[in-house]
C-alpha positions in Angstrom: 66.1 132.1 116.2 69.0 129.3 117.2 71.5 131.2 114.7 70.4 134.9 116.4 71.2 133.3 119.9 74.8 131.7 118.4 75.6 135.1 117.1 74.7 136.8 119.6 76.7 134.5 122.1 79.8 135.3 119.9 79.5 138.7 119.7 79.8 139.3 123.2 83.4 138.0 122.4 84.3 140.1 119.4 87.5 142.0 119.0 87.1 144.9 117.3 86.1 148.6 117.5 82.5 150.0 118.6 80.1 147.7 120.9 80.2 144.7 118.2 82.5 146.4 115.3 83.6 143.2 113.8 81.0 141.1 114.0 77.1 140.6 113.1 75.4 141.0 116.0 72.0 140.1 116.9 71.7 142.6 119.9 72.9 146.5 118.9 72.9 148.4 116.0 76.5 149.4 116.2 78.1 146.9 114.1 80.1 146.3 110.8 78.3 145.0 108.2 78.8 141.9 106.3 78.2 140.8 102.6 79.4 137.5 103.1 77.2 134.5 103.9 77.0 133.1 107.6 77.0 129.5 107.9 74.3 127.5 110.8 77.1 128.6 113.6 77.8 131.8 113.1 80.8 131.5 111.1 81.6 132.5 107.8 80.9 129.9 104.5 81.9 129.1 101.3 85.2 128.6 99.6 88.4 129.8 101.1 90.2 131.8 98.0 93.1 133.5 96.9 92.2 135.2 93.3 96.1 134.5 92.2 96.4 132.0 90.1 100.0 132.0 91.2 99.5 131.6 95.2 98.1 128.5 97.4 96.7 128.5 100.4 96.6 125.8 103.2 96.1 125.5 107.3 99.2 125.9 108.6 98.0 125.4 112.5 95.3 125.4 114.3 93.6 124.7 118.0 94.7 128.0 119.1 92.1 130.1 121.7 91.3 132.9 120.0 94.9 133.5 118.6 95.1 138.0 117.8 98.7 138.7 116.5 101.9 136.7 115.6 105.3 137.8 115.0 108.4 135.7 113.8 111.1 134.9 116.4 113.8 133.2 114.3 111.9 131.1 111.6 109.2 130.3 114.4 106.0 132.0 115.3 104.9 133.5 118.7 101.5 133.5 118.8 99.0 135.7 121.1 96.2 133.9 123.1 93.7 136.8 123.3 91.6 135.4 126.6 94.0 132.8 128.2 97.2 135.5 127.9 99.5 132.7 127.0 102.6 133.3 123.9 102.8 130.4 122.0 105.6 129.0 119.8 104.9 127.3 116.8 107.9 125.9 114.9 108.0 126.4 110.7 106.2 123.3 110.3 103.2 124.4 112.1 103.7 122.4 115.5 103.1 123.7 118.7 104.8 123.7 121.4 102.9 121.8 124.2 103.8 124.8 127.1 103.6 128.7 126.4 106.9 130.8 126.6 104.9 133.1 128.8 101.5 133.6 130.3 100.7 137.3 131.9 97.3 138.0 133.5 94.6 139.8 131.2 91.3 140.9 131.5 89.9 139.6 128.3 86.5 141.0 128.5 85.1 141.7 124.9 88.4 143.6 122.4 90.6 143.8 125.7 92.9 140.6 126.4 96.2 139.8 125.0 96.6 142.0 121.8 100.1 143.1 120.6 103.1 141.6 119.7 106.7 143.0 118.1 110.0 141.1 118.1 113.4 142.4 117.3 115.9 140.6 117.9 115.5 138.9 121.2 113.8 141.9 122.5 110.1 140.9 122.5 107.0 143.7 123.3 103.7 143.2 124.2 100.6 145.2 124.2 97.7 143.9 127.0 95.0 144.5 129.2 96.6 143.9 132.4 94.2 142.3 135.3 95.4 143.3 138.6 94.3 141.0 141.8 90.7 141.5 142.5 90.8 144.7 139.9 89.9 146.5 143.3 88.9 150.2 142.2 92.7 151.0 143.9 93.9 149.1 141.0 92.0 148.8 137.9 93.0 147.4 135.1 95.3 149.0 133.0 96.7 148.6 128.9 100.1 148.3 129.5 103.3 147.4 126.8 105.9 146.0 128.6 109.5 144.5 127.1 110.6 141.2 127.5 113.8 139.6 126.9 113.8 135.8 124.7 116.0 133.5 125.9 115.6 130.7 123.3 112.7 129.3 125.0 111.1 131.6 127.4 110.3 135.6 127.5 111.8 136.9 130.8 112.9 140.2 132.6 109.5 142.1 131.9 110.2 145.7 131.8 107.4 148.2 131.8 107.5 150.3 128.8 104.0 152.5 129.1 100.6 152.4 130.9 97.5 153.5 129.8 93.8 153.4 130.8 91.4 150.3 130.2 88.3 151.8 131.8 86.1 150.4 128.9 86.1 146.8 128.0 86.2 148.0 123.9 88.8 150.2 121.8 92.1 148.8 123.2 93.8 149.1 119.9 96.9 146.9 120.7 98.9 146.5 117.9 102.4 147.2 116.7 104.6 147.7 113.8 108.7 148.1 113.4 110.3 150.7 112.0 113.5 150.9 109.6 115.9 152.3 112.2 114.4 149.7 115.2 111.4 152.4 115.9 108.4 150.7 117.2 105.0 152.0 117.2 101.9 150.9 119.0 98.3 152.2 119.2 95.6 152.4 121.5 91.9 153.1 120.9 89.5 155.9 122.8 88.8 153.7 125.5 85.2 155.3 125.6 86.6 158.8 126.1 85.9 162.2 125.1 88.7 164.6 125.4 91.0 166.7 124.2 92.4 163.6 122.5 89.5 162.9 120.6 89.1 166.5 119.4 87.2 168.0 122.0 88.9 170.9 123.6 86.8 171.5 126.1 87.9 168.5 128.0 91.3 168.7 128.7 93.1 165.1 129.7 96.3 163.8 130.6 94.9 160.4 129.3 96.2 159.8 126.1 93.7 157.4 124.7 92.8 157.1 120.8 96.5 158.1 120.2 99.6 156.2 118.2 103.1 156.0 120.1 106.3 156.0 118.9 108.7 153.7 120.9 113.1 154.6 120.5 114.4 151.9 121.4 117.9 153.2 120.8 117.1 155.5 123.4 116.0 153.6 126.4 112.7 153.0 125.3 111.6 156.3 125.3 108.1 156.8 124.3 106.6 159.7 122.0 103.5 160.5 121.1 102.9 160.2 117.2 99.2 160.5 116.6 96.0 161.7 117.7 92.4 161.5 117.0 92.0 157.3 116.6 88.5 155.8 117.2 90.3 152.5 117.2 93.2 150.6 115.3 93.9 147.1 114.6 96.2 147.7 112.0 99.7 149.1 111.6 102.4 148.7 109.2 105.5 150.7 108.3 106.6 150.6 104.3 109.9 148.9 104.3 111.1 151.3 101.1 109.9 154.8 102.5 109.6 154.1 106.5 106.1 155.5 106.3 103.9 154.4 108.8 100.4 153.4 107.9 96.9 152.3 109.7 94.0 151.0 109.6 91.1 152.5 111.7 87.3 151.4 112.2 84.5 153.9 111.8 81.0 152.9 113.7 78.4 151.9 111.1 80.8 153.6 108.3 83.6 154.6 106.9 86.5 152.0 107.8 89.5 153.6 106.9 93.2 153.3 105.8 95.7 156.4 106.4 99.2 157.4 105.7 100.4 158.6 109.4 103.0 161.2 109.2 104.6 162.3 112.4 101.7 164.6 114.7 99.1 163.3 112.4 95.4 163.6 113.6 92.9 161.4 112.1 89.8 163.5 113.4 87.9 161.2 115.8 85.4 162.1 117.4 84.6 165.4 114.9 84.7 163.0 111.7 85.6 159.5 110.5 85.7 159.1 106.7 86.4 161.8 103.9 85.6 165.5 104.8 83.8 165.8 101.3 81.4 163.5 102.5 78.3 164.7 104.7 77.5 161.5 106.5 81.2 161.2 107.6 81.4 164.1 110.1 80.2 162.8 113.5 80.0 165.7 115.7 79.2 169.2 113.5 80.3 171.3 116.3 83.5 169.8 116.8 84.4 169.6 112.9 83.2 173.4 112.5 85.9 174.7 114.9 88.5 173.2 113.4 90.3 169.5 113.7 93.0 171.0 116.0 92.5 170.4 119.4 95.9 169.3 120.1 98.8 171.8 118.9 100.9 170.9 116.0 98.9 167.5 115.0 97.0 168.2 111.4 93.8 166.6 110.3 94.1 164.8 106.9 91.2 163.0 105.1 91.9 159.0 104.8 93.7 157.4 101.7 91.1 155.0 101.5 87.5 154.3 103.1 84.9 151.6 103.1 81.7 153.2 103.4 80.0 150.0 105.1 82.7 149.4 107.7 83.9 146.1 107.5 85.7 145.4 110.9 89.3 146.3 109.1 92.5 144.9 110.9 95.6 144.0 109.9 97.7 145.9 107.7 101.5 144.5 106.1 103.9 145.2 103.1 104.8 142.2 101.1 108.3 140.4 101.4 110.2 141.3 98.4 110.6 137.4 97.6 107.6 135.6 96.7 105.6 138.6 96.4 107.7 140.4 94.2 104.5 141.1 91.7 103.0 143.0 94.8 106.1 145.1 95.8 104.2 148.0 94.9 101.5 147.1 97.1 100.1 146.3 100.4 97.3 144.0 102.2 94.8 144.9 104.7 92.5 142.3 106.1 88.9 142.4 107.9 87.0 140.8 110.2 83.2 140.8 109.0 83.5 139.0 105.7 87.2 137.2 106.1 88.9 138.8 103.5 92.4 140.1 102.3 92.4 142.9 100.3 95.2 144.4 98.3 95.7 148.0 97.0 98.4 149.2 94.6 100.6 152.2 95.4 102.0 154.9 93.4 105.1 156.0 92.3 106.0 157.7 95.5 103.9 155.2 97.7 101.1 157.8 99.3 98.1 157.5 97.4 96.7 154.8 95.7 96.3 154.1 92.2 92.8 152.5 90.8 91.9 151.7 87.3 88.0 150.9 88.3 86.7 154.2 88.0 84.0 154.3 90.6 86.9 153.8 93.1 89.0 156.7 92.3 86.8 158.7 95.0 88.9 156.5 97.3 85.6 155.1 99.0 84.1 151.5 98.1 80.7 152.1 98.3 78.2 149.3 98.6 77.0 149.5 94.5 81.2 149.3 93.7 83.2 146.5 92.0 84.8 144.6 94.8 87.3 142.6 92.2 90.1 145.1 91.5 91.1 144.9 95.4 90.4 141.7 96.5 93.5 139.4 97.0 91.9 136.6 99.0 88.4 135.6 100.5 86.3 133.5 103.3 88.8 132.9 106.0 85.8 131.2 107.9 86.9 132.7 111.4 87.8 136.7 110.4 91.2 138.5 109.8 93.2 139.6 112.6 97.0 139.9 111.3 98.6 139.6 108.5 102.5 139.0 108.5 105.5 137.9 106.0 107.7 135.4 106.8 109.4 132.1 105.8 108.3 133.0 102.2 105.0 132.9 102.9 102.1 135.1 104.0 100.6 134.4 107.6 97.1 135.2 108.2 95.5 134.8 111.5 91.3 134.0 111.9 90.8 133.4 115.3 87.2 131.8 115.4 86.5 128.5 114.0 89.2 126.5 115.8 91.6 129.1 115.9 93.4 128.7 113.0 96.7 130.2 110.8 97.0 129.9 107.4 99.9 130.2 105.1 99.5 131.8 101.4 102.4 131.3 99.1 103.1 130.7 95.3 102.8 127.5 93.8 106.6 127.8 92.5 108.6 129.0 94.9 110.4 132.1 93.5 114.6 132.1 93.8 116.3 134.9 95.9 118.1 136.9 93.4 121.6 135.7 95.1 120.7 132.3 94.0 120.0 132.7 90.6 122.7 131.3 88.8 124.0 133.4 85.5 124.6 130.8 82.9 128.4 130.2 81.2 127.0 131.1 77.5 128.3 133.5 75.1 126.3 136.3 76.8 129.7 136.5 78.6 131.8 136.9 75.6 129.3 139.6 74.8 129.8 141.1 78.3 133.6 140.8 78.0 134.0 143.1 74.7 136.4 145.9 75.5 134.2 149.1 76.2 136.3 151.0 74.0 135.3 149.0 71.0 132.5 150.9 69.9 135.2 154.0 70.2 137.4 152.5 68.0 134.9 152.2 65.3 133.9 156.1 65.7 138.0 157.0 65.6 138.2 155.0 62.6 135.3 157.0 60.5 137.0 160.2 61.7 140.2 159.3 60.6 138.6 157.7 57.2 137.0 161.3 56.8 140.0 163.4 57.4 141.8 161.0 54.4 139.1 161.3 52.1 139.3 165.5 52.7 142.8 165.4 52.2 142.4 163.5 48.7 139.8 165.9 47.8 142.2 168.8 48.3 145.0 167.3 46.7 142.9 166.3 43.5 141.5 170.2 43.7 145.4 171.6 43.6 146.8 169.3 41.0 143.8 170.5 38.8 144.5 174.1 39.4 148.4 173.9 38.2 147.3 171.8 35.1 145.6 175.1 34.0 
C-alpha cells in the first residue's frame, strides 16, 4: 500500500503525454507500461548498464530539481529545472553554479513548466508554460517561446517569438531541435484539444496545438507551421547528414512512435496512433474513415517504428562522429518508464530502419519480441528525458532520483582525424612513386610487341627471297 501511495504521488508530477503517460500510476488507467522492476521508493531498480563493452557510464552531476532538457553553451551545459523555472549552468567538470543564469515564472502542474532549450552561439531559445500574476481568467497561462541573448554569465533581452495555449496541465510538448541552416524546430502537444489540428474538420480553430513549428532565424525569427496531428512529443532531432527532422510521439496505452517528419506532415492524431495496418491503432474510426487530411496540404504517413505498449518515449538524438563514429548510421531514443536508451540502425538513404530480428521487421516492438537488437542502455533510475551529444560524450538527463545527469563515453577515447599522426614510413615512398610508372610499363610492352612483329615480318621476307 505504501508503495502505491508513493507512486501515485510521483505520478501527479510526471512529465509525459496522457494524464500519467510516462510513469506507472496507481490512480488511472492512462499510463505507459513498464516491464522494469520498481524499488520500494517507486524508482527503477537494478544496475545501470550500457550494452556496448567499448563504452562506460558515470554520474556527471546531481542534486537538480527535476531537470528536463539541456543544451551546450560553449563547453558548459545549460540545464532547465521544470518546476522552479531556473536555467542552471554546469561546467565541463560537472560543477553546478550556485546561482541560476535565469529564472522565469512558470506554471509547473504535471507536464507544464520549463520544458525546452536550444542554443546557437550566443542566441538561446526557451519554451515554457508561462505563469502570469494570479493566473486570472483575463490573463491565463500560456506556452511561450522566447529568444534570449547570452552575455557569458546570464540570459538577457527576452523577445517573445510564439505564444500558444496552455489550458490543460498535460500535452504541452516543449522540446527543440536545431537544423543544418540554423533553423530551429519546436513542438507543442494537443493541450487536450480536439480541433482541425487534431484531424477533426468539424471544429475549425486558429489554436495551433498538436503541431511542430519551424523558426527561421535568418528571417527575423519568422515562425512557420511545419506539421500537425501530434498527440504529444518530447523528442525532436535533425539528421546532421540529410537535414531530415525526426520526432518521437506518445500514444495512450499503446503505440508510442518514431516519425520521419517532412514539411507539411500529418501524424494522424486523433484519428490514429500507430501503424494503419493495426486495427487497434485507429482511435477514432469515424475520423479515420473520412481520411486524415483535415488541413489542406498536410499529408499522413505511418510511423517508422512503434512500441505496442507505450514506454514514454522521450529524447531522440543523432551521435557525434568522433567518439560515437561506430554509430554514425544510427539514432538513439530514450524512454521514461523503463529508463532505457534504444538504438536504431538507419538504411542507406537514412529514411527507414534496418532490423535483423524478424519480429521487428514489421516495425513494431510487440510484448513478446526480443529487445536486444535495439537496446543500448537501461535502468537510469529516474527515467530518461533528454539525450545530448557534446564534449566527446553522450549526456543523459534523469529527472527523478536526485535530479541527475549521466555521461556515457568510450573507455578509450578516439582521436579526431586531424589529431591522427601519419607515420613517416616506407608507405610515403610508395605514395611518392610517379604516377607515370604503370603507364611506362604499358608503353614498353607495346613497343616490345611492335619490335617482335617487325622481326617476324623481316624473317618471312628473307625466306621468300631465298625461295
